[in-house]
N, C-alpha and C positions, 0 to 999 in steps of 0.2 A: 722224472724230472725232463719238460722238453730243456732240450740244449738249446742255449741261448747265444753262444758266443761260435765263430768261426771255426773251420777244421783247419785253414789254410787260407793266406792270401794270397792273390794270382799275382804275378809280376807284372809289371808296367809293359813289358815287352810282348806279353800276350796278349795282350788286350787291344782287340780290334779297333782304330778310330769309329768315333760314334757317324752315322748315314741312315737316313730317312727310311733305306732297305728297298731291294728289288731282290731278296734272294727268291731259292728255288723253291717251289712249292710242294714238291716231294717230303721234304727234312720233319720230322715230326717237331709241334710247337714247343717250345722251352717254358717250362713251369716254373714258376718263381712264388715262392713263401713271402711276405711281405706281412711283417710285423710293426704295427704301428708304435711305434716305442724308439728313440735313442738307445745307443748303447752309451752313450755319456751323461754322466750323473746330471740329473735337475734339465735335462733338454728333452725339447718336444721334434718330433721327425719318424722317420722310416730306416727300418733295419730288414735288408732284403735277402733271403736266401735262396739258391739255387737247390734243386731235387739231391742233390748229394749233403746238405747241411754246409755248406759255405759262403762266405759273404761275398757279396757281387756287387751291391751297391747301399750308401745310406746316404740319407740326408739330416742333420743337424743344426736344429734352432732354440736356442735361448729365448726366444718369446715366443709367448700362446697367443693363439689366436690368428689373423690373417697376416703376413707377413709381407714387406713390400718387395722383398728376394729372397729367393730360395734357390739353394747348391745342390745339385744331383753329384754325387763324389762316387767314383768305384772303390772298393773296397782297399785300398792302400791311401786312400782320402782325396787323392788329385780328382781336380773340378771337372767333369763330361760335360753338364750343359747349366747353366744358369736360368733359373725361370723369374722375370717382373710381373706386376701389374703395372700394366699401360695407365697413367694416369690421363685425367682429363679427356673421359670418353665418356660419351651416352651409355655404352655398353658394356659389359664385364669384359674385358681383353686381358688375356696375359701374353706373353712374350718369353718363346725359348731362343737361347742363345748358345751358340757353342763355345766350350770352356765357362772361362769368368769375364768374356768380353760383352760387352753392353753397345755391339757393333754389327748392323745388321742382322736382323734375327733371322732364325732356321723357319721358322713358324708360327702361327698367331694360333689361341685358343681364344674363341668367342663364347661365353654365355649365349643356350638359347632362351629366347624373351618370348613368350607366346600367351595370348590370354587364354587360349584352346587350350584345352589336356592334349601332354603330346609326350611323346617315347622318346624326344630329340633334349638329350644336354647339353650338349656344345657342339660347335664347329670348326675343325682344326684345317688350316690354310696354309701348306707348304711354301715357304717363300721361292721364288723364281722358277716355278713349275706347276702345271696343273694338276698335281696332287693334292686330292682332298681329304679328310676323313670325318666321319659323322660318330658322335658318341651316344648310344640310346640306353635304357633303361633306369637303373636308381641306385644312383652312387651310396648315397646313406642305407639302404640294403647288401650293398657288397654283391649287386645283381647288373654289370654293364657292359656293353658290348661295343666297339670300335671296328667300324666299318670303313672299306676304301672306296673311291669312286666308282667301284666297279660293284657296290655292295656285296665285299668279300669279307667275311669275319677275319680279321686281323687281329685283335686281343679280345680278351673278355677277362674280366672282373669276377670273381666268383667266392662264393665264404667258404672258407676251409671247411672239410668236411670232418664230422667229429670222428675218434678213433677211438675203438675200446671204450667205450659211454662215455668220453671225456670231451666235455662243448668249448667250442671256442667262442668267444665274442665278436664283436663286429672289429677290434682290434687284431684279430690275426685273419687274413685272408690269401687267397689266390690268383696271380694274374698269368695267363695262357696268353704268352706270347708265338702269333706262327712267324715262319719265316719270311713272308714280304714285310715288316716292321721292325726296324732295330730294337733291340729290349729296352734301350736306353732310352729312346724318344720316345715309348711305351710306360715304361716308367715314369717319366717328365710329365707323360698327358693323368697321369693318374694323381701325383702330388697335385698339378692344377685341378682335376676334380677336389680333393679332398678341401679345396683352398674355398673354392667357387662355393661347396655344399658341407659346410661344417655346420 
């Protein structure tokens, strides 16, 4: 049976603050296993584990469907980022804020709308900088790539490979995060994609 519960909770003092990321490109990517299920009974959300089976992030929502506000938490339940849908907008826009605040968004995620067929799913604009991300692929197929403004692959969503003949459904997949982007930001982008493409 697959292990669901975390090995240990990382203490708050050991967790770095959320940043958009300018890490060194020499490090190997962080591999996170995403389980599209909350650890809380009768909730919808995500449970995220690192390669050692430790709980890293969680998203717990009591409502199904599209939510107006979603909070990305660390393993101990501390709010890292708040994700809110922008109201009264012609395009589907989502704002990402630090912690539980709703002042001065960190970034905006806009769903790509084009009548012609395109690989592009969404565009991410970081507030107060020239940093931008483009998301291409198919979220429903769990096959997406996040590119930075220099077209470097900074994050990727892939289906989890079958191990020993066991096949995983679309609820278990992997997020590969390069050092150039903060894993919390990559996870927030994934949560927004889930809301856009339910």
